[in-house]
N, CA, C and O atoms as CSV, one atom per row, in Angstrom:
chain,resi,resn,atom,element,x,y,z
A,1,UNK,N,N,-183.012,169.065,7.725
A,1,UNK,CA,C,-183.067,167.428,8.635
A,1,UNK,C,C,-181.830,166.789,8.399
A,1,UNK,O,O,-181.460,166.517,7.257
A,2,UNK,N,N,-181.059,166.492,9.575
A,2,UNK,CA,C,-179.756,165.972,9.504
A,2,UNK,C,C,-179.992,164.657,9.020
A,2,UNK,O,O,-180.957,164.021,9.446
A,3,UNK,N,N,-179.290,164.227,8.257
A,3,UNK,CA,C,-179.208,162.507,7.756
A,3,UNK,C,C,-178.671,161.497,8.728
A,3,UNK,O,O,-177.748,160.757,8.386
A,4,UNK,N,N,-179.297,161.421,10.120
A,4,UNK,CA,C,-178.649,161.303,11.373
A,4,UNK,C,C,-178.443,159.556,10.643
A,4,UNK,O,O,-177.232,159.350,10.708
A,5,UNK,N,N,-179.021,158.508,10.115
A,5,UNK,CA,C,-178.634,156.827,10.010
A,5,UNK,C,C,-177.787,157.194,8.834
A,5,UNK,O,O,-176.767,156.529,8.653
A,6,UNK,N,N,-178.082,158.190,7.993
A,6,UNK,CA,C,-177.372,157.597,6.959
A,6,UNK,C,C,-175.778,157.886,6.881
A,6,UNK,O,O,-174.983,157.206,6.232
A,7,UNK,N,N,-175.405,159.236,7.813
A,7,UNK,CA,C,-174.315,159.953,8.081
A,7,UNK,C,C,-173.261,158.528,9.080
A,7,UNK,O,O,-172.042,158.369,9.140
A,8,UNK,N,N,-174.402,157.734,9.716
A,8,UNK,CA,C,-173.582,157.015,10.598
A,8,UNK,C,C,-172.987,155.811,9.862
A,8,UNK,O,O,-171.840,155.417,10.073
A,9,UNK,N,N,-173.828,155.250,8.987
A,9,UNK,CA,C,-173.312,154.344,7.610
A,9,UNK,C,C,-172.693,154.491,6.803
A,9,UNK,O,O,-172.450,153.478,6.148
A,10,UNK,N,N,-172.082,155.759,6.356
A,10,UNK,CA,C,-171.637,156.364,5.484
A,10,UNK,C,C,-169.781,156.096,6.829
A,10,UNK,O,O,-168.732,155.616,6.400
A,11,UNK,N,N,-169.917,156.411,7.794
A,11,UNK,CA,C,-168.686,156.296,9.018
A,11,UNK,C,C,-168.454,155.094,9.275
A,11,UNK,O,O,-167.293,154.756,9.509
A,12,UNK,N,N,-169.506,154.150,9.292
A,12,UNK,CA,C,-169.084,152.720,9.295
A,12,UNK,C,C,-168.459,152.037,7.798
A,12,UNK,O,O,-167.559,151.199,7.743
A,13,UNK,N,N,-169.075,152.540,6.812
A,13,UNK,CA,C,-168.345,151.996,5.245
A,13,UNK,C,C,-166.884,152.799,5.412
A,13,UNK,O,O,-165.893,152.111,5.166
A,14,UNK,N,N,-166.684,154.027,5.760
A,14,UNK,CA,C,-165.155,154.772,6.191
A,14,UNK,C,C,-164.608,153.898,6.643
A,14,UNK,O,O,-163.432,154.252,6.567
A,15,UNK,N,N,-164.632,152.783,7.165
A,15,UNK,CA,C,-163.850,152.665,8.682
A,15,UNK,C,C,-163.413,153.301,9.941
A,15,UNK,O,O,-162.254,153.154,10.330
A,16,UNK,N,N,-164.471,154.158,10.749
A,16,UNK,CA,C,-164.331,154.536,11.165
A,16,UNK,C,C,-164.766,154.374,12.426
A,16,UNK,O,O,-164.561,155.170,13.342
A,17,UNK,N,N,-165.643,152.886,12.534
A,17,UNK,CA,C,-166.140,152.255,13.857
A,17,UNK,C,C,-165.663,151.477,14.273
A,17,UNK,O,O,-165.610,150.368,13.742
A,18,UNK,N,N,-164.817,151.953,16.059
A,18,UNK,CA,C,-164.050,151.237,17.077
A,18,UNK,C,C,-164.364,150.140,17.492
A,18,UNK,O,O,-163.789,149.053,17.431
A,19,UNK,N,N,-165.804,150.617,18.152
A,19,UNK,CA,C,-166.212,149.212,18.643
A,19,UNK,C,C,-168.089,149.806,19.021
A,19,UNK,O,O,-168.431,150.983,19.135
A,20,UNK,N,N,-168.875,148.758,19.125
A,20,UNK,CA,C,-170.012,148.865,19.541
A,20,UNK,C,C,-170.438,148.240,20.559
A,20,UNK,O,O,-169.855,147.204,20.879
A,21,UNK,N,N,-171.646,148.743,21.385
A,21,UNK,CA,C,-171.974,147.923,22.504
A,21,UNK,C,C,-173.627,148.197,23.198
A,21,UNK,O,O,-174.210,149.259,22.981
A,22,UNK,N,N,-174.095,147.363,23.831
A,22,UNK,CA,C,-175.740,147.354,24.026
A,22,UNK,C,C,-175.525,147.936,25.501
A,22,UNK,O,O,-174.616,147.361,26.101
A,23,UNK,N,N,-176.121,148.883,26.163
A,23,UNK,CA,C,-176.470,149.305,27.487
A,23,UNK,C,C,-177.662,149.006,27.754
A,23,UNK,O,O,-178.390,148.331,27.026
A,24,UNK,N,N,-178.017,149.573,29.023
A,24,UNK,CA,C,-179.389,149.686,29.371
A,24,UNK,C,C,-180.189,150.811,29.096
A,24,UNK,O,O,-181.347,150.898,28.688
A,25,UNK,N,N,-179.131,151.869,29.475
A,25,UNK,CA,C,-179.801,153.347,29.312
A,25,UNK,C,C,-179.125,153.987,29.071
A,25,UNK,O,O,-178.348,153.903,30.022
A,26,UNK,N,N,-178.483,155.170,27.979
A,26,UNK,CA,C,-177.867,155.962,27.839
A,26,UNK,C,C,-178.655,157.384,27.380
A,26,UNK,O,O,-179.341,157.666,26.398
A,27,UNK,N,N,-178.296,158.011,28.365
A,27,UNK,CA,C,-179.427,159.413,28.498
A,27,UNK,C,C,-180.683,158.822,28.805
A,27,UNK,O,O,-180.986,158.220,29.835
A,28,UNK,N,N,-181.709,159.167,27.335
A,28,UNK,CA,C,-183.375,158.945,27.618
A,28,UNK,C,C,-183.480,157.989,27.100
A,28,UNK,O,O,-184.590,157.457,27.110
A,29,UNK,N,N,-182.479,157.409,26.486
A,29,UNK,CA,C,-182.753,156.356,25.366
A,29,UNK,C,C,-182.671,154.536,26.263
A,29,UNK,O,O,-181.696,154.315,26.980
A,30,UNK,N,N,-183.230,153.970,26.174
A,30,UNK,CA,C,-183.609,152.226,26.925
A,30,UNK,C,C,-184.768,151.721,26.090
A,30,UNK,O,O,-185.938,152.007,25.835
A,31,UNK,N,N,-183.548,150.537,25.704
A,31,UNK,CA,C,-181.942,149.897,25.419
A,31,UNK,C,C,-181.389,150.688,24.512
A,31,UNK,O,O,-182.127,151.466,23.907
A,32,UNK,N,N,-180.244,150.662,24.280
A,32,UNK,CA,C,-179.439,151.861,23.582
A,32,UNK,C,C,-178.225,150.662,23.148
A,32,UNK,O,O,-177.656,149.966,23.989
A,33,UNK,N,N,-177.981,150.593,21.719
A,33,UNK,CA,C,-177.018,150.328,21.460
A,33,UNK,C,C,-175.627,151.904,20.869
A,33,UNK,O,O,-175.671,152.850,20.083
A,34,UNK,N,N,-174.632,151.340,21.811
A,34,UNK,CA,C,-173.775,152.548,21.186
A,34,UNK,C,C,-172.785,152.435,19.995
A,34,UNK,O,O,-172.291,151.396,19.559
A,35,UNK,N,N,-172.656,153.281,19.700
A,35,UNK,CA,C,-171.457,153.175,18.435
A,35,UNK,C,C,-170.503,154.156,18.327
A,35,UNK,O,O,-170.731,155.336,18.057
A,36,UNK,N,N,-169.010,153.463,18.623
A,36,UNK,CA,C,-167.994,154.535,19.272
A,36,UNK,C,C,-166.989,153.947,17.854
A,36,UNK,O,O,-166.676,152.908,17.273
A,37,UNK,N,N,-166.745,155.669,17.812
A,37,UNK,CA,C,-166.058,156.054,16.287
A,37,UNK,C,C,-164.983,156.298,16.694
A,37,UNK,O,O,-164.842,156.391,17.913
A,38,UNK,N,N,-163.790,156.496,15.766
A,38,UNK,CA,C,-162.417,157.318,15.670
A,38,UNK,C,C,-162.435,158.259,15.264
A,38,UNK,O,O,-161.269,158.583,15.040
A,39,UNK,N,N,-163.352,159.301,14.878
A,39,UNK,CA,C,-163.513,160.414,14.599
A,39,UNK,C,C,-165.060,161.037,15.838
A,39,UNK,O,O,-165.674,160.292,16.602
A,40,UNK,N,N,-165.300,162.498,15.654
A,40,UNK,CA,C,-165.875,163.481,15.869
A,40,UNK,C,C,-167.384,162.905,15.233
A,40,UNK,O,O,-167.174,162.416,14.123
A,41,UNK,N,N,-168.254,162.858,15.466
A,41,UNK,CA,C,-168.661,162.920,17.319
A,41,UNK,C,C,-168.323,161.480,17.704
A,41,UNK,O,O,-168.772,160.509,17.096
A,42,UNK,N,N,-167.388,161.397,18.899
A,42,UNK,CA,C,-167.438,159.418,19.308
A,42,UNK,C,C,-168.149,158.898,19.667
A,42,UNK,O,O,-167.993,157.709,19.943
A,43,UNK,N,N,-169.084,159.426,19.808
A,43,UNK,CA,C,-170.174,157.925,20.355
A,43,UNK,C,C,-171.568,158.510,19.621
A,43,UNK,O,O,-172.027,159.651,19.661
A,44,UNK,N,N,-171.885,157.760,19.191
A,44,UNK,CA,C,-173.531,157.849,18.491
A,44,UNK,C,C,-174.357,156.375,19.438
A,44,UNK,O,O,-173.905,155.280,19.772
A,45,UNK,N,N,-175.573,156.948,19.603
A,45,UNK,CA,C,-176.552,156.284,20.351
A,45,UNK,C,C,-177.703,155.650,19.027
A,45,UNK,O,O,-178.039,156.484,18.186
A,46,UNK,N,N,-178.104,154.619,18.926
A,46,UNK,CA,C,-178.781,154.000,18.529
A,46,UNK,C,C,-180.120,153.642,19.204
A,46,UNK,O,O,-179.912,153.576,20.416
A,47,UNK,N,N,-181.696,153.326,18.846
A,47,UNK,CA,C,-182.345,153.073,19.150
A,47,UNK,C,C,-182.806,151.986,19.234
A,47,UNK,O,O,-182.406,151.450,18.200
A,48,UNK,N,N,-183.723,150.860,20.072
A,48,UNK,CA,C,-184.327,149.876,19.817
A,48,UNK,C,C,-184.714,149.321,18.258
A,48,UNK,O,O,-184.474,148.193,17.829
A,49,UNK,N,N,-185.151,150.050,17.782
A,49,UNK,CA,C,-185.850,149.915,16.391
A,49,UNK,C,C,-185.753,149.605,15.178
A,49,UNK,O,O,-186.332,149.006,14.272
A,50,UNK,N,N,-184.440,150.451,15.534
A,50,UNK,CA,C,-183.175,150.794,14.542
A,50,UNK,C,C,-182.106,149.275,14.613
A,50,UNK,O,O,-181.460,148.951,13.617
A,51,UNK,N,N,-182.043,148.356,16.065
A,51,UNK,CA,C,-181.035,147.479,15.887
A,51,UNK,C,C,-180.344,146.760,14.926
A,51,UNK,O,O,-179.124,146.641,14.820
A,52,UNK,N,N,-181.283,146.256,14.185
A,52,UNK,CA,C,-181.407,145.396,13.034
A,52,UNK,C,C,-180.450,145.955,11.900
A,52,UNK,O,O,-179.560,145.355,11.297
A,53,UNK,N,N,-180.802,147.043,11.794
A,53,UNK,CA,C,-179.877,147.440,10.566
A,53,UNK,C,C,-178.713,147.820,11.090
A,53,UNK,O,O,-178.053,148.387,10.219
A,54,UNK,N,N,-178.027,147.760,12.346
A,54,UNK,CA,C,-176.674,147.946,12.581
A,54,UNK,C,C,-176.110,146.711,12.855
A,54,UNK,O,O,-174.884,146.686,12.757
A,55,UNK,N,N,-176.792,145.431,13.248
A,55,UNK,CA,C,-176.559,144.307,13.454
A,55,UNK,C,C,-175.676,143.398,12.331
A,55,UNK,O,O,-175.043,142.358,12.513
A,56,UNK,N,N,-175.838,144.031,11.348
A,56,UNK,CA,C,-175.476,143.020,10.110
A,56,UNK,C,C,-174.455,143.556,9.443
A,56,UNK,O,O,-173.991,142.981,8.458
């Protein structure tokens, strides 16, 4: 199993996060927090029930 959120948090700690934005819909995720990174994969979506983890 891919540790999706652990990997995202590691990338944030490595200062790879460029910006983030809330969008109404991204593919089949609604609402969605989009995290934009300087390295691949460039965009990572986060579902609503995980927003609080990333808002801090």
